[in-house]
FILUM-747013 format. One record per residue (C-alpha): z, x, y. Coordinates in steps of 0.05 Angstrom, whole numbers, plus 5000, padded with zeros to 4 digits. Example, Ala and Ser with C-alpha at 12.3 -4.5 7.8 and 13.67 -1.06 7.14 Angstrom:
FILUM-747013
515652464910
514352734979
This chain:
FILUM-747013
139112681777
132212891798
126312551765
122412961714
115613191736
109812781710
104813191669
099012721683
092913071708
092212991783
086112641810
084613221858
084413941836
085514561878
079414951897
081215681907
078216031967
079116721936
078516571862
079317121812
079317861822
075418241873
071518641822
071418221760
072717551729
075917701662
078917141624
085517521617
090617761666
088318351708
092219001716
095718981783
093419691799
086219601776
083719041820
083218961895
086018251898
092418521867
091919261873
084519441863
083220081899
076920021942
074220721947
069720732008
066321402008
062321772060
054921922055
051922412007
047922992034
043022911977
040422252006
039822382081
036221722095
042121312069
049321342091
052420932035
059720732035
061420671962
066220101946
067920271874
073220111824
078820571804
079120191739
077820441669
070220371666
066120891704
060820711755
054320561718
048320421762
041120621771
043721131823
047021751795
054021971813
051022611840
046722221889
052721831913
058022361920
054523021924
056023211853
063022931846
064722351802
066721731844
072921621801
074822351806
074022331881
078121691884
083921961843
084222691867
090822861899
089922951974
094823392011
097323232081
092922632090
094222072138
096221402106
097020732139
100420152105
100319472138
103018812112
102118082131
106117472108
104316822074
106016152107
108815462098
106614892145
112614432149
109713942199
103013802231
098913722168
091913462184
093613382258
093414132268
085914112253
084613812322
086714032390
091513912424
095813732363
100914252341
103914462275
110314822257
108715402210
113815872180
111916572157
115216792092
117817382053
111417372011
106917922038
100218252025
099719002034
093619422052
094020172043
088620582079
087821332072
082021822078
078021922015
077122662032
081623112072
075923362115
068623262131
064223722090
059624172132
053423862099
055723152109
050122702133
051022502206
048921832234
043321932284
038821522329
033921202321
036420792262
033020862195
029120282163
033619782130
033919492060
037318812060
040918601997
036618991948
040419121885
040719571824
043319211763
045919501698
049319181638
055718991671
055419211743
051619011805
050419491862
047919221928
045219581988
048019152043
045819282114
051519162163
046519222220
051119472275
045019722315
048920332338
046721052337
053121262303
054820692257
047920442238
048420512163
048420192095
054119962053
053620071978
057919541946
059719601873
062418961843
062418611776
059017941781
062317731846
065018051909
071117811947
068217562013
074917622049
075418362033
068118472051
068618122118
075218442135
072319132126
065818992162
069018642222
074519162229
069819762230
065319392279
071319222323
073419942325
066420152346
066119602399
072919722430
073920472428
070220762488
074021412502
069822002479
075222382441
077421742406
070221572389
069322262358
075722182319
073321502294
066721792271
070422342234
074921842198
068821442176
065322072150
071522252111
071021582076
076121032066
080720942006
083520232010
088619931963
090619191968
097018921938
099618201936
106818011923
108417611861
110317021905
103016861919
101516741845
103916271792
107116541729
109415861706
104815781646
106616471618
114016331627
113415661592
109215961536
114916451522
120215921522
123816201582
127415761633
124115571699
129215941741
129016431800
132416941755
126416971709
121717051767
126217591796
125917971730
118418081737
116118771759
113318791830
105818641834
105518371763
098918191730
095817551757
094216941715
088316471715
087715721712
084015511649
076515381648
075014691675
081514631714
077814691780
074014051776
068214241731
065313831675
067713991604
063414541576
060614731644
061115471658
065715651716
069716241739
077116121726
081416061788
087316491801
093516071793
096716091862
102615781899
099115571963
102116072011
095616272044
093816892003
086816972031
089416952103
095017442089
090317912051
085017892105
090118022160
093318602124
086618942113
084418832185
091019082213
091219702169
084019882186
084519762261
090820182265
087920722220
081520762260
085320792327
083320112355
090519862358
097520142355
102119702315
109519762303
112020302256
116820342198
116819612180
118919352248
115818692270
109518802310
111218202353
117318592378
114119232402
106619232395
102719052457
100218342461
093118602467
093618972401
096218362364
090917932398
085418392373
088118372302
088417612307
081317542335
078317992281
082417712223
081017002245
073517132251
073017502184
077016962149
072816392177
066216732159
068716892089
070816182074
064515902104
067815452156
072015472219
078815212198
084915092241
087015812234
094515682230
095116112167
091916722200
095916622264
102416602223
100217232186
099217592253
104817312298
109917032248
113416362250
110915932307
108815272337
101315302333
095514952367
088615142342
083115512380
076615182401
071615252343
066115432394
069316112402
066216322336
059416002349
055716672351
059316932290
056716342249
049516532261
047416812194
041117172214
038017522273
044517742303
047518442294
054818482276
056618952333
054118432383
058017882346
064418282348
063418472421
062717732437
068917552396
073618052430
071517852500
072217102488
078016712516
081816522453
085215882473
089915782414
097115662433
103015982398
110315902414
115716282377
119315842328
124015932269
129215542231
136115482263
141615932237
144815792170
138715422146
134415642087
127315492064
126415371990
119715251955
118314961887
112214931842
111514251809
106714481755
102513861759
096314251780
093614401848
090013991900
083414131935
085214172009
077914152033
076713521992
082913182019
081313382090
074313102081
077012442057
081712382116
076112542165
071812002132
077511502140
078011692214
070711522223
071110872184
077510612218
078210972285
083410512315
088110522255
087411272247
088711382321
095110972317
097511342255
096112022286
099711822349
105911632310
105412272269
104812682333
110912362363
115112462300
112813192296
115013292368
121812982355
122913432294
121014052334
125513862392
131513732348
130714392310
130214762376
136314382402
140214602341
138515332356
141115232427
147414902402
148515492355
147815972413
152515582458
157715352408
157315832349
164215712320
163314952320
156115032294
158115492237
164015062217
160414392215
154114662182
158114992126
162014352117
155813912115
152614382064
157514132012
156813372024
151112862026
148212682094
151711992096
158412342105
156312862157
158712462217
165412322184
167313052181
165813222254
172513392287
170513492360
165013332410
161113962397
160913842322
158813122333
153013342377
150813822323
151213292268
147412782309
141913292321
141613432246
141012702230
135712602284
131513162254
132312852185
130212162210
124112452245
122012802181
122712162141
118211822192
113112392184
113112292108
112211542117
106111602161
103112152117
103711692057
100511132095
094811582116
093811812045
093411102019
088510902073
084211522060
084711461985
087912141974
094812301945
097912652006
104812491978
103812241907
109011771876
111712321831
112812761892
116012191931
121212081876
122712821874
123212901950
127512281959
132412521906
132513221938
133912942007
139912561979
143113191952
148913541986
146913982044
139513812045
136413692113
128913632097
124613592035
117113502035
110213712011
107414312047
101014322088
095913812066
100413542011
098013331943
100513671880
101714351912
108414651928
114314251953
119414532001
126414382025
130614612084
137914662066
144514812101
148915392082
148615562009
146014881986
139415181964
142615441900
144414741877
137414491896
134215051857
138314881795
136614141801
129214301809
129314751748
132514191706
127113711731
121414171712
120314461782
119615221786
123915461845
120416041879
123616661909
120116561976
124416492039
122916462113
121717132147
119517052219
116017722221
108517732229
103918312213
107218992214
106619712191
110619932131
113720612122
110620732053
106320451998
110619881969
109420141898
113320771914
119620401933
125420441885
125819831841
132719511838
136719651775
137718901769
130418811750
130318691675
125218931625
121918261615
114418361618
109617781627
102518031617
């Protein structure tokens, strides 16, 4: 019997890096097709001939309310309404759809922040999609052309109306063709990840495309304007509170009944660490799968492919299989840079790397690579991007995935989230205050992480060399607790497989032990007592190999790695204990092109009519 989840408020709350919607912070759920974080269409238009000294790219909403600013719609679009332009049917237009996965870090938490420590990260079935198409089918004869020398700039001057804010934002590419202004239309707050992804991608295309015909094609695409739609899978967001409020069971079946790209929900006011009564923007309730990294990567990949800077794999095939390494490396460099600048710090980057390359063993890049990109003034973006793409990115990635007949299962405890930056800060402070103890702990963790990786890789080799024995013993072990696994081995091959399974399990138990010790020493709940009880009970169930807290730990998602079909029993047990089993599974694909807008795909007849809004 699994222990029930404690409802006590956690001491550390999650701080969302991409809180709320791109274009607004309403206190209610947002329409999935009205907002860029979950379906907002970013209509990036070309320049208006009526204002030859400005070449604005309009980023406007396709939502219900029209654009209301001190600038008229005629000035912006040459007489056409922005919403009309955004929604007009366009015949025979090119469309690019790229997707990127979320991630789960199963080992290497905290250590992966410092070279040369490695982490094992699994990419998942949860994906963000970016759809890029031209706003207009052709360039109007009177379209304003970018010329040299550049026009005088206006930095961050704004026009404000009752409920909208329009900013003239100078990207400052210092290029005769791309020197222009962005006109950004947002409500209250922009999404920095979307902003940086667009800016860095366009700059990267200008910096890397040198062939004259391709440069001309790029300029034409930019003058046609960009219509960008961003969609996030349900798996990135929590629907737990709505399900509980309606008295529905916490089961995968209920989650599966939701329509694709359902409305997102928000954590209540004050849930993100603010004082009672203090005004704050409610956080999007998320499941900790790296939504900002997946979103940024999908936008960068779609734009770079659309603009001709890279050629990614087509029709949903994994880019890591057929795209050139240079193309993926460019997507990685630009996505990594945009993501770091958007979040205001240079993180380890394992989430972006997994979004680009898929499941892997990851060692971080040297932070100095982004030294120029962190300069906030006096440096033009084109120079920054040119520096980024010519740098020697020294991150290390080795292909990795779970052995055959093993499944990843995630669960949402519902005890609130944890602030990863706050926990990381506390651990770093502990390292400074007790360097010898922290060094010893990290050394033990590194050794245990290596043993876990080696045993999982050994199991993959054993599956390749002795498939019949591997399949037979894994299926048998999936139905019994780990204490009986050795008893059922009937030959030498099966015994080798079982011993490798048990060695992986022991290594993971050691990882959990040292992570708990580190949390106690640093004063942060890396594996809180309530999680320890849940994970211990899970690891004692039939067919469970591993069970732990993902990433930095705390009160975020828990995961298990199970044998055969044992995940079904674990999901049922978690549901009974108040844990919401998620639909996420491992999918080793990284970034890839899709054959169509995911909203146009046929929805399975098994999806019920339950609506959670």
